[in-house]
ROMARVEX-143939 format. One line per 5 residues: their letters; for each residue x, y, z of C-alpha. Coordinates in nm, 2 decimals. Example, Ala and Ser with C-alpha at 12.3 -4.5 7.8 and 13.67 -1.06 7.14 Angstrom:
BEGIN
as) 1.23/-0.45/0.78  1.37/-0.11/0.71
END
This chain:
BEGIN
mniwd) 1.69/-3.26/1.58  1.82/-2.90/1.66  1.97/-2.80/1.33  2.08/-2.49/1.50  2.33/-2.66/1.77
wvdkl) 2.62/-2.61/1.55  2.53/-2.24/1.49  2.48/-2.18/1.85  2.81/-2.34/1.93  3.00/-2.13/1.66
qddla) 2.85/-1.81/1.81  2.95/-1.92/2.16  3.31/-1.99/2.02  3.34/-1.66/1.85  3.22/-1.48/2.17
dagqa) 3.48/-1.66/2.37  3.75/-1.57/2.11  3.68/-1.21/2.17  3.45/-1.18/1.84  3.15/-1.08/2.01
hsael) 3.05/-0.86/1.71  3.08/-1.17/1.47  2.86/-1.37/1.68  2.61/-1.10/1.71  2.62/-1.04/1.34
iyrlt) 2.50/-1.41/1.28  2.21/-1.35/1.51  2.12/-1.01/1.37  2.11/-1.13/1.01  1.86/-1.41/1.08
seivd) 1.65/-1.18/1.30  1.62/-0.91/1.03  1.51/-1.18/0.78  1.26/-1.34/1.02  1.13/-0.99/1.09
mrpeq) 1.09/-0.93/0.73  1.32/-0.64/0.70  1.50/-0.71/0.37  1.69/-0.38/0.34  1.84/-0.42/0.68
adall) 1.95/-0.78/0.60  2.09/-0.68/0.26  2.31/-0.42/0.45  2.44/-0.71/0.68  2.51/-0.97/0.41
peaka) 2.85/-0.84/0.28  3.00/-0.86/0.63  2.85/-1.20/0.69  2.99/-1.33/0.36  3.33/-1.19/0.46
lcktl) 3.32/-1.37/0.79  3.26/-1.70/0.61  3.58/-1.65/0.40  3.78/-1.52/0.72  3.68/-1.83/0.91
enpwl) 3.72/-2.07/0.62  3.39/-2.23/0.74  3.19/-2.39/0.44  2.91/-2.49/0.68  2.86/-2.11/0.77
evfvg) 2.87/-2.03/0.41  2.58/-2.27/0.36  2.40/-2.11/0.63  2.45/-1.76/0.52  2.37/-1.85/0.16
hwemr) 2.06/-2.01/0.28  1.94/-1.70/0.48  2.02/-1.48/0.19  1.79/-1.70/-0.03  1.52/-1.66/0.25
nrign) 1.54/-1.29/0.22  1.57/-1.28/-0.18  1.32/-1.55/-0.25  1.09/-1.52/0.07  1.06/-1.17/0.17
kaege) 1.15/-1.00/-0.17  0.97/-1.28/-0.39  1.25/-1.30/-0.63  1.21/-1.57/-0.91  1.44/-1.60/-1.22
kalad) 1.65/-1.31/-1.08  1.76/-1.53/-0.79  1.76/-1.88/-0.97  2.13/-1.89/-1.08  2.25/-1.82/-0.73
avalf) 1.99/-2.07/-0.58  2.12/-2.32/-0.82  2.49/-2.23/-0.72  2.41/-2.26/-0.35  2.24/-2.61/-0.40
efahr) 2.54/-2.73/-0.58  2.76/-2.59/-0.32  2.55/-2.73/-0.03  2.58/-3.10/-0.18  2.96/-3.10/-0.19
ketid) 3.18/-3.34/0.02  3.27/-3.07/0.27  2.92/-2.94/0.31  2.67/-3.23/0.25  2.64/-3.32/0.62
cpqsi) 2.56/-2.94/0.73  2.21/-2.94/0.84  2.13/-2.63/0.62  2.19/-2.82/0.32  1.84/-2.97/0.36
cvtqd) 1.71/-2.61/0.38  1.88/-2.51/0.05  1.66/-2.78/-0.12  1.36/-2.58/0.00  1.52/-2.26/-0.13
lascy) 1.55/-2.40/-0.48  1.19/-2.52/-0.48  1.07/-2.19/-0.36  1.25/-2.01/-0.63  1.08/-2.23/-0.88
anidg) 0.75/-2.17/-0.73  0.80/-1.79/-0.75  0.89/-1.83/-1.13  0.60/-2.04/-1.22  0.44/-2.23/-0.93
pgwva) 0.19/-2.42/-1.15  0.45/-2.48/-1.42  0.69/-2.66/-1.18  0.44/-2.86/-0.95  0.57/-3.23/-1.04
eriev) 0.93/-3.12/-1.00  0.87/-2.94/-0.68  0.67/-3.25/-0.53  0.94/-3.47/-0.63  1.22/-3.28/-0.48
cdetl) 1.03/-3.23/-0.15  0.93/-3.60/-0.13  1.31/-3.70/-0.20  1.44/-3.47/0.07  1.18/-3.55/0.33
aridp) 1.26/-3.93/0.29  1.62/-3.84/0.41  1.51/-3.69/0.74  1.23/-3.74/1.01  0.97/-3.53/1.19
swscf) 1.25/-3.43/1.47  1.40/-3.20/1.21  1.25/-2.86/1.17  1.32/-2.89/0.80  1.05/-3.15/0.81
qclsn) 0.78/-2.87/0.86  0.93/-2.65/0.61  0.96/-2.91/0.33  0.60/-3.02/0.42  0.47/-2.67/0.37
ekada) 0.67/-2.64/0.05  0.50/-2.96/-0.08  0.16/-2.85/0.03  0.21/-2.51/-0.16  0.29/-2.71/-0.48
lfdda) -0.05/-2.90/-0.42  -0.22/-2.55/-0.39  -0.06/-2.46/-0.72  -0.19/-2.78/-0.88  -0.55/-2.67/-0.76
rptda) -0.55/-2.97/-0.52  -0.65/-2.80/-0.18  -0.83/-3.10/-0.04  -0.52/-3.32/-0.10  -0.31/-3.06/0.05
laylq) -0.53/-3.04/0.37  -0.52/-3.42/0.41  -0.15/-3.43/0.36  -0.09/-3.14/0.62  -0.30/-3.34/0.88
dqqer) -0.09/-3.65/0.82  0.22/-3.46/0.86  0.09/-3.29/1.17  0.01/-3.63/1.31  0.37/-3.75/1.23
ieaag) 0.53/-3.45/1.40  0.32/-3.48/1.72  0.40/-3.86/1.73  0.76/-3.77/1.72  0.71/-3.54/2.03
eevgd) 0.77/-3.21/1.84  0.57/-2.90/1.86  0.38/-2.83/1.53  0.51/-2.49/1.40  0.30/-2.20/1.29
gifem) 0.38/-2.26/0.91  0.18/-2.58/0.93  -0.12/-2.40/1.06  -0.09/-2.11/0.80  -0.10/-2.37/0.53
rnral) -0.39/-2.54/0.67  -0.57/-2.21/0.68  -0.48/-2.15/0.31  -0.62/-2.47/0.21  -0.95/-2.39/0.42
imlgr) -0.99/-2.06/0.23  -0.92/-2.22/-0.11  -1.20/-2.47/-0.03  -1.45/-2.19/0.05  -1.44/-2.29/0.42
haeal) -1.40/-1.93/0.53  -1.59/-1.95/0.86  -1.38/-2.24/0.97  -1.06/-2.07/0.86  -1.15/-1.76/1.05
eqita) -1.23/-1.96/1.37  -0.89/-2.12/1.34  -0.70/-1.80/1.29  -0.88/-1.63/1.58  -0.78/-1.90/1.82
qeaaa) -0.43/-1.89/1.70  -0.43/-1.52/1.76  -0.56/-1.56/2.11  -0.30/-1.84/2.19  0.00/-1.61/2.08
egtes) 0.22/-1.51/2.36  0.47/-1.23/2.36  0.60/-1.05/2.06  0.58/-1.27/1.75  0.80/-1.26/1.45
rnisq) 0.66/-1.08/1.15  0.69/-1.37/0.93  0.43/-1.55/1.14  0.20/-1.26/1.23  0.18/-1.08/0.89
prtll) 0.08/-1.39/0.68  -0.19/-1.48/0.93  -0.32/-1.14/0.94  -0.36/-1.14/0.56  -0.52/-1.49/0.57
kaqal) -0.77/-1.36/0.82  -0.86/-1.07/0.58  -0.91/-1.33/0.31  -1.13/-1.53/0.52  -1.34/-1.21/0.62
aglgr) -1.37/-1.11/0.25  -1.51/-1.46/0.16  -1.76/-1.40/0.44  -1.87/-1.06/0.29  -1.74/-0.88/0.61
dqevw) -1.59/-0.60/0.40  -1.55/-0.34/0.67  -1.35/-0.58/0.89  -1.14/-0.67/0.59  -1.03/-0.31/0.56
etlpp) -0.98/-0.28/0.93  -0.76/-0.60/0.93  -0.56/-0.55/0.62  -0.22/-0.35/0.70  -0.13/-0.05/0.47
laelt) 0.06/-0.19/0.17  0.34/0.05/0.25  0.42/-0.16/0.56  0.43/-0.49/0.38  0.74/-0.68/0.22
lcdhl) 0.68/-0.73/-0.14  0.64/-1.11/-0.09  0.30/-1.04/0.07  0.15/-0.80/-0.17  -0.02/-1.07/-0.38
swwqa) -0.19/-1.20/-0.06  -0.30/-0.85/0.02  -0.47/-0.81/-0.31  -0.63/-1.15/-0.29  -0.81/-1.02/0.02
aypvl) -0.87/-0.68/-0.11  -0.99/-0.76/-0.46  -1.35/-0.89/-0.38  -1.40/-0.59/-0.14  -1.29/-0.35/-0.42
lrqge) -1.54/-0.50/-0.66  -1.81/-0.46/-0.40  -1.72/-0.12/-0.28  -1.61/0.08/-0.59  -1.52/0.40/-0.40
rntwq) -1.22/0.22/-0.25  -1.11/0.12/-0.61  -0.89/0.44/-0.66  -0.61/0.54/-0.88  -0.38/0.59/-0.57
lasql) -0.44/0.21/-0.48  -0.37/0.11/-0.85  -0.02/0.29/-0.84  0.09/0.07/-0.54  -0.03/-0.24/-0.73
qrala) 0.19/-0.13/-1.02  0.48/-0.10/-0.78  0.43/-0.46/-0.68  0.37/-0.57/-1.05  0.67/-0.39/-1.17
hftes) 0.89/-0.57/-0.89  0.75/-0.92/-0.98  0.83/-0.88/-1.35  1.17/-0.74/-1.28  1.24/-1.03/-1.03
gsyrm) 1.13/-1.29/-1.27  0.81/-1.39/-1.05  0.61/-1.43/-1.38  0.31/-1.63/-1.27  0.26/-1.42/-0.97
aiela) 0.29/-1.11/-1.21  0.02/-1.25/-1.43  -0.21/-1.32/-1.15  -0.16/-0.96/-1.00  -0.20/-0.82/-1.35
eygir) -0.54/-0.98/-1.37  -0.65/-0.79/-1.06  -0.51/-0.47/-1.19  -0.68/-0.50/-1.52  -1.03/-0.61/-1.40
lairr) -1.01/-0.31/-1.13  -0.91/-0.07/-1.41  -1.20/-0.17/-1.62  -1.43/-0.10/-1.33  -1.27/0.25/-1.30
gsaws) -1.32/0.28/-1.67  -0.93/0.33/-1.74  -0.84/0.16/-2.07  -0.49/0.31/-2.04  -0.42/0.13/-1.72
ahryl) -0.58/-0.18/-1.81  -0.38/-0.19/-2.14  -0.06/-0.12/-1.94  -0.12/-0.40/-1.71  -0.20/-0.63/-2.01
aqara) 0.12/-0.54/-2.20  0.32/-0.62/-1.87  0.14/-0.96/-1.83  0.18/-1.06/-2.19  0.56/-0.99/-2.16
clpkl) 0.56/-1.27/-1.89  0.39/-1.54/-2.10  0.70/-1.66/-2.28  0.87/-1.70/-1.94  0.62/-1.94/-1.81
rrdlg) 0.71/-2.32/-1.82  0.36/-2.42/-1.90  0.11/-2.19/-2.02  -0.19/-2.37/-1.83  -0.44/-2.12/-1.96
asall) -0.27/-1.79/-1.89  -0.27/-1.69/-2.28  -0.65/-1.75/-2.30  -0.70/-1.55/-1.99  -0.53/-1.24/-2.12
dqlas) -0.69/-1.27/-2.46  -1.03/-1.27/-2.28  -0.92/-0.97/-2.06  -0.81/-0.79/-2.38  -1.15/-0.83/-2.53
eidal) -1.30/-0.69/-2.23  -1.08/-0.39/-2.24  -1.16/-0.33/-2.61  -1.52/-0.32/-2.49  -1.47/0.00/-2.30
pnqnd) -1.60/0.32/-2.44  -1.36/0.51/-2.68  -1.10/0.72/-2.49  -0.88/0.84/-2.77  -1.06/1.19/-2.81
lpvta) -0.96/1.48/-2.62  -1.22/1.69/-2.43  -1.09/2.03/-2.57  -0.81/2.11/-2.80  -0.46/2.02/-2.70
enlle) -0.38/2.37/-2.66  -0.65/2.42/-2.41  -0.61/2.10/-2.23  -0.41/2.21/-1.92  -0.66/2.49/-1.85
hlaaq) -0.95/2.25/-1.90  -0.80/2.00/-1.64  -0.73/2.27/-1.40  -1.09/2.40/-1.40  -1.21/2.04/-1.37
agenn) -0.99/2.00/-1.05  -1.15/2.31/-0.90  -1.02/2.50/-0.59  -0.91/2.19/-0.41  -0.69/2.09/-0.70
drnpe) -0.85/1.74/-0.68  -0.67/1.57/-0.98  -0.71/1.22/-1.12  -0.38/1.15/-1.31  -0.51/0.81/-1.42
kevqw) -0.80/0.97/-1.59  -0.61/1.27/-1.73  -0.29/1.09/-1.86  -0.42/0.94/-2.18  -0.55/1.29/-2.28
lllav) -0.23/1.43/-2.17  -0.04/1.18/-2.38  -0.25/1.24/-2.68  -0.20/1.62/-2.65  0.17/1.58/-2.63
rqrpe) 0.17/1.39/-2.95  -0.01/1.68/-3.10  0.21/1.96/-2.94  0.56/1.79/-2.90  0.71/2.13/-2.82
daalr) 0.48/2.23/-2.54  0.70/2.18/-2.24  0.41/2.25/-1.98  0.21/1.98/-2.14  0.49/1.73/-2.14
dqaas) 0.58/1.82/-1.78  0.21/1.76/-1.67  0.20/1.42/-1.86  0.53/1.31/-1.69  0.39/1.40/-1.35
aleac) 0.06/1.21/-1.43  0.27/0.90/-1.54  0.48/0.93/-1.22  0.18/0.94/-1.01  0.05/0.63/-1.18
gahde) 0.37/0.45/-1.11  0.47/0.45/-1.47  0.82/0.58/-1.40  1.02/0.46/-1.70  0.74/0.59/-1.93
aiall) 0.77/0.93/-1.76  1.15/0.94/-1.80  1.12/0.84/-2.16  0.88/1.11/-2.22  1.11/1.38/-2.07
weyve) 1.42/1.24/-2.24  1.26/1.27/-2.57  1.23/1.65/-2.54  1.54/1.71/-2.33  1.77/1.55/-2.57
thtaq) 1.68/1.79/-2.83  1.67/2.11/-2.61  2.02/2.16/-2.49  2.11/2.52/-2.61  1.96/2.69/-2.30
eenla) 1.84/2.61/-1.94  1.53/2.40/-1.94  1.29/2.32/-1.65  1.22/1.99/-1.79  1.59/1.89/-1.74
ytllg) 1.56/1.94/-1.38  1.23/1.74/-1.39  1.41/1.46/-1.55  1.69/1.49/-1.30  1.45/1.44/-1.02
almnr) 1.29/1.14/-1.18  1.63/0.99/-1.26  1.73/1.04/-0.88  1.43/0.88/-0.77  1.50/0.58/-0.97
gdeag) 1.88/0.57/-0.86  1.97/0.58/-1.22  2.35/0.74/-1.19  2.42/0.65/-1.55  2.12/0.86/-1.66
vlrla) 2.22/1.14/-1.44  2.57/1.15/-1.59  2.43/1.13/-1.94  2.21/1.44/-1.87  2.52/1.62/-1.73
rlyen) 2.71/1.56/-2.04  2.44/1.69/-2.26  2.45/2.03/-2.08  2.84/2.05/-1.97  2.91/2.29/-2.29
svplt) 2.59/2.47/-2.34  2.45/2.52/-1.99  2.73/2.43/-1.74  2.51/2.52/-1.43  2.27/2.24/-1.52
ahwcl) 2.56/2.01/-1.55  2.71/2.12/-1.24  2.37/2.06/-1.05  2.32/1.72/-1.20  2.67/1.63/-1.08
arlas) 2.62/1.79/-0.73  2.29/1.59/-0.68  2.47/1.27/-0.79  2.77/1.35/-0.57  2.52/1.39/-0.27
hrddw) 2.35/1.06/-0.37  2.68/0.90/-0.34  2.77/1.07/-0.01  3.06/1.23/-0.19  3.04/1.55/0.00
paaer) 3.37/1.70/-0.12  3.25/1.66/-0.48  2.91/1.80/-0.39  3.06/2.12/-0.23  3.28/2.15/-0.54
hcadl) 2.99/2.14/-0.79  2.78/2.36/-0.60  3.05/2.61/-0.56  3.12/2.62/-0.94  2.73/2.66/-1.00
letsp) 2.71/2.95/-0.76  2.99/3.13/-0.93  2.76/3.18/-1.24  2.41/3.16/-1.06  2.47/3.31/-0.70
gshga) 2.10/3.33/-0.64  2.04/2.94/-0.66  1.87/2.86/-0.35  1.90/2.48/-0.40  2.28/2.50/-0.46
rrlha) 2.35/2.71/-0.15  2.15/2.47/0.06  2.33/2.18/-0.08  2.66/2.34/-0.05  2.59/2.42/0.33
hslmq) 2.47/2.07/0.38  2.79/1.92/0.22  3.00/2.13/0.46  2.79/2.01/0.75  2.85/1.65/0.64
qkrfa) 3.23/1.71/0.62  3.20/1.85/0.98  3.33/2.20/0.86  3.05/2.36/1.08  3.21/2.71/1.09
eaaes) 3.21/2.73/0.72  2.86/2.58/0.69  2.73/2.85/0.94  2.86/3.11/0.72  2.71/2.95/0.42
yhamy) 2.36/2.92/0.59  2.39/3.29/0.70  2.45/3.41/0.36  2.16/3.21/0.24  1.94/3.36/0.52
ehteq) 2.03/3.71/0.41  1.94/3.61/0.03  1.61/3.44/0.10  1.40/3.71/0.28  1.50/3.59/0.62
dqsvl) 1.35/3.24/0.59  1.31/3.11/0.95  1.40/2.74/0.83  1.74/2.86/0.71  1.80/3.05/1.04
wdyli) 1.75/2.72/1.22  2.00/2.55/0.99  2.24/2.82/1.08  2.17/2.79/1.44  2.25/2.41/1.42
aataa) 2.57/2.48/1.24  2.68/2.76/1.47  2.62/2.52/1.78  2.83/2.24/1.62  3.09/2.48/1.56
eawdk) 3.05/2.61/1.93  3.02/2.96/1.80  2.81/3.08/2.10  2.79/3.44/2.02  2.63/3.34/1.70
vraaa) 2.40/3.10/1.86  2.29/3.36/2.11  2.22/3.62/1.81  2.03/3.36/1.61  1.81/3.24/1.94
atlgm) 1.74/3.62/2.01  1.61/3.66/1.63  1.40/3.36/1.69  1.26/3.49/2.00  1.44/3.27/2.25
eldsq) 1.55/3.38/2.59  1.89/3.25/2.73  1.99/3.26/3.10  2.37/3.30/3.02  2.53/3.59/2.85
sgpie) 2.85/3.43/2.71  3.04/3.12/2.67  2.91/2.77/2.62  2.53/2.73/2.65  2.44/2.46/2.89
eewgt) 2.12/2.53/3.06  1.80/2.32/3.16  1.54/2.31/2.89  1.36/2.00/2.98  1.37/1.65/2.86
viiry) 1.39/1.53/2.48  1.47/1.22/2.31  1.78/1.20/2.09  1.77/0.95/1.79  2.09/0.81/1.67
iengd) 2.12/0.57/1.36  2.33/0.28/1.44  2.39/-0.02/1.20  2.10/0.14/1.01  1.85/0.11/1.30
pvdyf) 1.71/0.41/1.49  1.81/0.40/1.86  1.66/0.65/2.09  1.78/0.79/2.43  1.65/1.03/2.67
aqrtg) 1.84/1.35/2.72  1.83/1.68/2.89  1.80/1.97/2.65  2.08/2.22/2.73  2.00/2.49/2.45
pvsar) 1.81/2.56/2.13  1.96/2.26/1.97  2.19/2.09/2.21  2.13/1.83/2.48  2.31/1.60/2.71
iiens) 2.23/1.22/2.71  2.11/1.10/3.03  2.01/0.74/2.94  2.27/0.45/2.95  2.30/0.23/2.64
rgnwr) 2.22/-0.14/2.67  2.39/-0.44/2.58  2.66/-0.40/2.29  2.53/-0.07/2.17  2.77/0.21/2.16
qhvdd) 2.75/0.42/2.50  2.63/0.76/2.48  2.55/0.86/2.83  2.68/1.21/2.93  2.76/1.29/2.56
wvvfd) 2.68/1.66/2.47  2.52/1.66/2.13  2.38/1.88/1.89  2.04/1.78/1.72  1.82/1.88/1.43
atpvf) 1.56/2.12/1.51  1.28/1.94/1.31  1.10/1.69/1.55  1.10/1.32/1.42  0.74/1.30/1.51
paped) 0.47/1.57/1.53  0.31/1.65/1.85  -0.03/1.49/1.93  -0.34/1.71/1.84  -0.50/1.62/2.17
eeera) -0.41/1.86/2.44  -0.39/1.61/2.72  -0.17/1.39/2.51  0.05/1.68/2.42  0.11/1.78/2.78
sfirt) 0.31/1.44/2.84  0.45/1.42/2.49  0.83/1.43/2.46  0.98/1.53/2.15  1.23/1.32/1.94
frhvh) 1.50/1.49/1.75  1.77/1.35/1.51  2.13/1.34/1.64  2.36/1.57/1.42  2.70/1.60/1.59
tlaqg) 2.86/1.51/1.92  3.03/1.82/2.10  3.17/1.61/2.38  3.18/1.24/2.47  3.08/1.14/2.81
gfgqg) 3.37/0.89/2.85  3.16/0.60/2.98  3.21/0.24/2.89  2.96/-0.03/2.82  2.62/-0.05/3.00
wladg) 2.58/-0.37/3.21  2.24/-0.49/3.27  2.11/-0.60/3.61  1.77/-0.78/3.64  1.56/-0.92/3.92
aypgd) 1.31/-0.85/4.20  1.28/-0.50/4.31  1.40/-0.45/4.66  1.20/-0.16/4.77  1.23/0.22/4.71
eafeq) 1.49/0.27/5.01  1.72/-0.03/4.94  1.74/0.05/4.56  1.80/0.44/4.63  2.06/0.35/4.87
mreql) 2.24/0.12/4.61  2.21/0.38/4.34  2.35/0.67/4.56  2.65/0.45/4.64  2.72/0.39/4.27
rargw) 2.65/0.76/4.19  2.89/0.86/4.46  3.15/0.67/4.25  3.06/0.89/3.93  2.86/0.62/3.78
kvwih) 2.54/0.62/3.59  2.24/0.40/3.69  1.94/0.40/3.45  1.61/0.21/3.50  1.48/0.05/3.18
sgddy) 1.19/-0.15/3.31  0.83/0.00/3.35  0.60/0.01/3.66  0.41/-0.31/3.54  0.73/-0.54/3.52
qvqds) 0.70/-0.84/3.75  0.89/-1.15/3.82  0.78/-1.47/4.01  0.98/-1.64/4.26  0.93/-2.01/4.18
ssgid) 1.04/-2.12/4.53  0.73/-1.96/4.67  0.50/-1.90/4.36  0.47/-1.53/4.46  0.46/-1.26/4.20
lpgif) 0.71/-0.97/4.28  0.76/-0.62/4.14  1.06/-0.66/3.92  1.33/-0.42/3.79  1.61/-0.42/3.53
ftiaa) 1.85/-0.14/3.50  2.20/-0.06/3.36  2.52/0.06/3.53  2.77/0.24/3.33  3.10/0.35/3.46
pesvp) 3.38/0.56/3.31  3.59/0.38/3.04  3.87/0.36/3.29  3.69/0.15/3.54  3.75/-0.22/3.52
pleih) 3.43/-0.43/3.48  3.54/-0.64/3.78  3.52/-0.34/3.98  3.17/-0.29/3.87  3.09/-0.66/3.96
kalsa) 3.23/-0.60/4.31  3.03/-0.27/4.36  2.72/-0.43/4.27  2.78/-0.74/4.49  2.86/-0.52/4.80
steaw) 2.57/-0.29/4.76  2.30/-0.57/4.70  2.43/-0.85/4.93  2.17/-0.77/5.20  1.86/-0.78/4.95
ehplc) 1.63/-1.06/5.03  1.61/-1.15/4.65  1.94/-1.15/4.46  1.99/-0.97/4.12  2.14/-1.13/3.81
wlrla) 2.40/-0.97/3.59  2.50/-1.27/3.37  2.66/-1.08/3.10  2.89/-0.88/3.33  2.99/-1.20/3.52
ehcel) 3.08/-1.36/3.18  3.28/-1.08/3.08  3.48/-1.09/3.42  3.52/-1.47/3.36  3.36/-1.54/3.70
dieph) 3.14/-1.83/3.79  2.80/-1.79/3.61  2.61/-2.06/3.78  2.47/-1.83/4.05  2.34/-1.59/3.78
laiid) 2.20/-1.90/3.59  2.02/-2.01/3.91  1.87/-1.66/3.95  1.74/-1.65/3.60  1.58/-2.01/3.65
rygl) 1.43/-1.91/3.99  1.27/-1.58/3.88  1.19/-1.67/3.52  1.42/-1.38/3.39
END
């Protein structure tokens, strides 16, 4: 049973009703979640929920709610934090108006997954019961059958029954195949987990390698990422440590749900290769541990804390080990069943206590900073995890020593102990408000990094009477965080009245003017800053950007000359040929890149058509940021063909072109294609080839592979789409192999069968 049929029909109905954006929204939401991009999904959810209310469609509300849970419980590994919402969704999905919605089955899985995150072993019996009850209501033709089968297998894993889980998965696989359905990747993932739990690492690795080889095209991240982590676990079980490290993706690239799997693979390697067991890696473990505890995924937090404690003991860090232990013990009362967790933590506590005494300073507290600096050497090779306990001891002995406290807070931050660092700074700042204090600005930075707006306001109030410039800077930073640029400008201006030499305030003041598109004023602000900063070239570039956006061409020329740039023209707008660049826009939270012709120091004209429903930018004249998005390659040969990417800042003039329409099919040869392109260009239209030289199609009528091409056509906004269709038809009618432009034909409400036939014939 295709449980998506009704969703597909709803999207078609929305598109037919002129609500293509709403139809696309549903697709984008699920795509972002499947590709494990939780922040992007979160950004789309408010609009998706509003659509449910607008359409008054309870089935869609269940659908969106289920995918929200997949993002929260799946991608973000939320436990108790999501429980109330998961229960409410379960209740809503079983009302009279929603019980027949196919996604009501999926909501059952969401609830079981939520309990698994909170305390998987503690809720085993209930999870198995709800899976069995729901599976009895459906058959293997439902895709939910596989999801729920995986959920039950996961419960069996938590019950330490991998043999039973493997047998169960085999039985479910046979039932799925007997029903004529394809076995999904999730079943294979769970089978591999069972093999690894049973110590059958070579067998698991063989299965995973075969699955990687059989994968076609681009896989979604929720398939490829778990498989990669299981591969690393299998390699670790075989003692192939170097391959483990080559296989494991960087932790920064993982969604939080997979951090525990990463550590399951890395832990045995770190025990065997102590040089990899670093404080930097430990700080990343702390990030995941804090998330699990805050999200109410208590059993997962305890398991991760065990890795952290044992690795900290290996590093000889009692401070880190005690900290992990305290976090794990805070989770104990939240477990449904203890199942040996308390005994485990007691044992770990005794191992920590056996570490050598670390409560003595190596020198006096007064001399500690000098001692640590000398130990670090010329390369300033510091180990904050090693230093932090000494620094905290020294602060207790010298509570008024701001430099010691600042260094201690920095060490805490480096170790991921953000709350402790903030508390240490507050302790000092609250009693030192009579004059400007550097630690107040350190605290402000820490609060901003945590997104603690209430804390920033509290800090501003502390200084509003005694040191107004500190208060104004706090409020200016907060305003910029909120994108409240008029407020940021106002607070910076007030600050500069009393402290005109404040470089940070001047820069933020100018930036706030840029954000308000008051470019001429921003240019003046940057110029004044340049005069006060010993002619800092980075400020001069900012001035150049603002002057270009303001179209103050004389100022642009003067700044360019100062920077050593030679311009061809002497006056008026600067639109010269400076080579090809790539301009990066941020649209709907995503980076979108377009080729452009650079026309001046920081200006360019877009030459690439937008595709599909993306906003059209071709022929736009734009201002870009001078700092490249990516550094140039070090290799000279690579650098020769490297095209720099710059961030879009402002559009000076819009090109005035409408949507780009995609045409796809067999390449007719250079002469025929150029003839068509010239005919369309003669009309003032833009043609851009998006396919590479290796793009091929196959003519199923002959079985012959042919060179392929797909390109877009963009015409001025005043040109009706039907005219584009007619021009394409006329200019390609003599081609041996016809092209497809399905979306354009649909938009023109023409017969789409010829285009569907082309898609089928050439496998487009």
